[in-house]
C-alpha positions in Angstrom: 42.8 -30.3 -21.9 41.7 -33.1 -24.5 38.8 -34.0 -26.5 36.8 -37.0 -27.6 36.4 -37.6 -31.2 33.1 -38.9 -33.0 34.6 -41.1 -35.4 36.1 -40.2 -38.9 34.3 -37.7 -41.1 35.5 -38.9 -44.4 38.2 -40.5 -46.2 39.1 -39.2 -49.6 40.5 -41.5 -52.2 42.1 -41.2 -55.4 41.9 -43.7 -58.1 43.6 -44.2 -61.6 40.7 -45.3 -63.5 37.5 -43.4 -62.1 35.0 -45.2 -64.0 36.4 -48.5 -62.6 37.3 -47.2 -59.2 34.0 -45.2 -58.3 31.9 -48.1 -59.2 33.8 -50.6 -57.1 33.9 -47.9 -54.0 30.2 -46.9 -54.7 29.1 -50.5 -54.8 31.0 -51.3 -51.6 30.0 -48.4 -49.8 26.2 -49.0 -50.7 26.8 -52.8 -49.4 27.8 -51.1 -46.3 24.5 -49.1 -46.0 26.2 -46.2 -47.1 24.2 -43.7 -49.3 25.5 -41.6 -52.4 25.6 -38.0 -51.7 27.4 -36.7 -54.5 27.5 -38.2 -57.8 29.4 -36.1 -60.5 31.9 -36.5 -63.5 34.7 -36.4 -61.3 33.4 -37.4 -57.5 31.5 -39.9 -56.1 30.9 -39.4 -52.0 28.9 -41.9 -49.8 27.9 -41.3 -46.3 26.5 -43.6 -43.6 27.4 -45.1 -40.3 28.9 -42.0 -39.4 31.4 -42.3 -42.2 32.2 -40.8 -45.6 34.4 -42.3 -48.3 35.0 -39.7 -51.2 36.6 -40.9 -54.5 37.9 -38.4 -56.9 40.5 -39.3 -59.7 44.1 -38.9 -59.5 46.3 -35.9 -61.0 46.8 -36.7 -64.7 50.6 -36.5 -64.0 50.3 -39.5 -61.4 47.8 -41.7 -63.2 48.9 -45.4 -63.7 51.0 -45.4 -60.5 49.8 -48.4 -58.2 48.9 -48.0 -54.6 52.0 -48.8 -52.4 50.9 -49.5 -48.8 54.4 -49.2 -47.5 54.7 -45.7 -48.8 54.0 -42.8 -46.5 50.3 -42.0 -46.2 47.5 -44.7 -46.1 48.2 -48.3 -45.4 44.9 -49.7 -45.8 41.5 -48.7 -44.7 39.5 -51.0 -41.9 35.8 -50.7 -41.4 34.2 -51.9 -38.1 31.1 -54.3 -38.5 28.3 -55.1 -35.8 28.3 -58.8 -36.5 30.7 -61.7 -37.2 28.3 -63.0 -40.2 28.8 -59.5 -41.3 32.6 -60.4 -42.3 31.5 -63.7 -44.2 28.7 -61.5 -45.9 31.4 -58.9 -47.1 33.9 -61.5 -48.3 31.0 -63.1 -50.5 30.2 -59.7 -52.0 33.9 -58.8 -52.5 34.4 -62.0 -54.5 31.1 -62.3 -56.3 30.1 -58.6 -57.2 33.1 -56.4 -56.6 35.9 -59.3 -58.0 38.2 -57.8 -55.5 41.6 -59.2 -55.3 41.5 -61.1 -51.6 44.5 -60.7 -49.6 43.1 -63.0 -47.1 39.5 -64.8 -46.6 37.6 -64.3 -43.4 39.9 -65.3 -40.1 40.7 -65.1 -36.7 43.4 -62.6 -35.7 45.5 -61.8 -32.7 45.0 -58.2 -32.6 42.1 -58.3 -30.0 40.2 -61.2 -28.4 37.5 -62.4 -30.9 39.0 -60.4 -33.7 37.7 -61.7 -37.2 38.4 -59.8 -40.4 38.5 -59.7 -44.2 41.3 -58.3 -46.4 40.7 -57.4 -50.1 42.1 -54.7 -52.6 40.2 -52.0 -54.8 41.6 -52.0 -58.4 44.4 -49.7 -57.5 45.7 -51.8 -54.7 44.5 -49.9 -51.9 43.6 -52.5 -49.1 40.5 -52.4 -47.3 39.7 -54.4 -44.3 36.7 -55.2 -42.2 36.9 -56.4 -38.9 34.3 -57.5 -36.0 35.8 -57.4 -32.3 32.9 -58.7 -29.9 32.0 -56.9 -26.9 34.1 -53.6 -26.0 37.3 -54.9 -27.5 40.3 -53.8 -25.9 38.3 -51.3 -23.7 36.5 -54.1 -21.7 36.8 -57.4 -20.4 40.1 -58.6 -19.9 41.2 -55.8 -22.9 44.6 -54.2 -22.8 42.8 -50.5 -22.1 40.2 -52.1 -19.4 40.2 -50.3 -16.1 42.4 -53.7 -14.6 44.0 -54.3 -17.9 47.8 -54.2 -18.7 47.7 -51.3 -20.5 49.3 -50.3 -24.0 51.2 -52.8 -25.7 55.1 -52.9 -26.3 54.7 -54.6 -29.6 52.8 -55.8 -32.2 53.7 -58.4 -34.7 52.2 -61.5 -36.5 51.4 -63.2 -33.2 49.3 -60.0 -32.2 50.1 -57.5 -29.1 53.2 -58.1 -27.2 53.7 -57.3 -23.3 53.0 -53.9 -21.9 
């Protein structure tokens, strides 16, 4: 037996400087069409688009430690958008309104046909990606997981997905 999930209910993030980090995330969430459900002295929780982002301060003993995407745990967070132009708009917002550290400006990627994304960091170095993939991505057309597709890739790297 198996089930089919209905998205990710929420992601909880811990930030070193709650005043700074919560403002960053709340502004980003509002730009993404989400609404603030909880805004307390130690919590900001935004919901929308079948997604939730919960922000809390780190434990006192861990304050000041910068996020390391290569440690166990979260590597990066990626939101899917509905139009290619949305990637360009969020890039401008990340630069102009959030003052985010840009890892890469909007660019084509090799992960899926038509993949277009932007990647930036929050104040603690948590990487945030937004991507657009046209159509059904890997599930449609000539996608790897389409009915006549080649199936799972055997590798993944800078050049995208390798042979199955």
